[in-house]
Steps between C-alpha positions, in 0.01 A plus 500: 500500500158659476478829688245526793203728460479804713206560734373780274521273191301230689247758585472612140447142383223445754338830417502413133349152567210648703435776249475245217277275717270786574460568128449124424823476302668227702550140397320206674817419691534859622129508596550191716794668682304813579181325598685257726647814657151628571403185687835452671575850624238769434194365691706463815552877528287760672500783257584795723785663306802537730872520438539164669242342265660643193849372604356160581308469180796604292727238654244220479384574146860536366599167656177330383518609140868428452457153645222437247653650186866471582760766431432660163759635267605862552284760326516866463202693644404856471525704826117523504480123556756479777300561813555490874392219725203717595394536140512128434310411818227762439459388139444143612249607770313703241477210261345257753305735726366787291432318169541164328706437190328516163497130426356421837233765464378314194442182704361656821318804369140516616248498211143618518218371283147648472191367315248778480205411270614173347666175590885508475750214458851537639808277526740554794876491482504139638256378230193489722180621331234724655161611354361818646125570511389857439543734799815319618834646610796275569866556586772232445862456596700170481217240565332729751171668412286765662134485379389843612155474350300272277495143371772291337570150367850369573677219313824483702819349355632243747818581692558288805759733647319825452134513617258723314329736748194717456413774748138628529352792692383419853817301561420181298809313358481226236813278463550245223783309326333437164126481439203684345241688706277806498476785751195732545593808703300806411485760778137566439410144597491381866703187434802356319515160330788276391395204273739226388487350152807279539772422753510623858478849650569616852288797624571686821379814682665755720306346792689170469219315324640262230369224273611296202282476193497243221317484164134609520536646846478868589581720799263778578597787733223708649634844550253603771532173691875474435447124455652263247288197390545217256239348268463289182443683178504461121824690434460479124169691518664750742761570230248518219518884497819462291268417207228752583272280717437570865325243719323664800445271798305641795623844383412820684372824335856638526647216298221523246576870452871427446447222250246691291731797491786276385304324221262769379653829621173597678439594861223315689269711715240352732240765587304232677750235608380166650604460864706188416650407164670160426543492126576183305533563130746502214602820330653486153630788304333362182153525662294815453485718814119496479505118550707537816274778626189286427635213711587721795164675487313168489689370803409791724180633347664817375450740214802640319604760248829514307675828418829564327710434812277320752225256585246626754292246690192594705211323657231386262245647739613856433201676338679772317692334221667677205 
């Protein structure tokens, strides 16, 4: 008849299991046992370390694991592996409260992506694709994205059970199941835009405003007004920046500055700026910067000069010209 395991030997087996799990050395079957323990026992505890908690955890965990894996054959363990109930309980608390196991860190680890002076293409762990415009910073973890700054095109892989969520500054949340869309969210602009190329997108604010968008619709959030509005748009043109073309529609001077800096790496300075600017034009990186400056100058009766790092516009009525 097989001999029963002692309490210390059971403790040693459990300690060995959790140590191997922490190092990512356990089998799939062992992973399932430990992870089911996390959902069945660990979240129910308030982690104030007391003698009573340690005793309770030790009893529950021992019973749970031995029900799952059955009674193993007897092994010999070194004295270093044979710990007290307190040691086992604290080890398990440490695993689930103070850090996650290595193989779970790979899945859930937050990744950060930054596009500084050029467009960047990235593929997320779920297969979704994102294109970042220059000046964009984005963080991602398990189908949840934080667009801290910039502009991005999303082609989201469908997953009906796991929505894809994008968080923007000013409390805007974009939720989708599988679609393609662009987001414009530069902090130097007084608005944010979400434009849909395919599928459906839900946009909501921290002030309980919400709307659903379909293909060729966009949501625009005015930061000063704190108001979300919906309008029709040509989403393909909105996303043309991916190929180096930017279509400006009723653009302000701030947006013009941003776009010229992105395409031509030059700062725009208005020494004599018109009172109101509503710019409708197409910028293309293949066009000469002088052609773009000519068009802006003609629209507003301005004179300009181009230096190494900027374009300076001033009134054509200024008498003292260089």
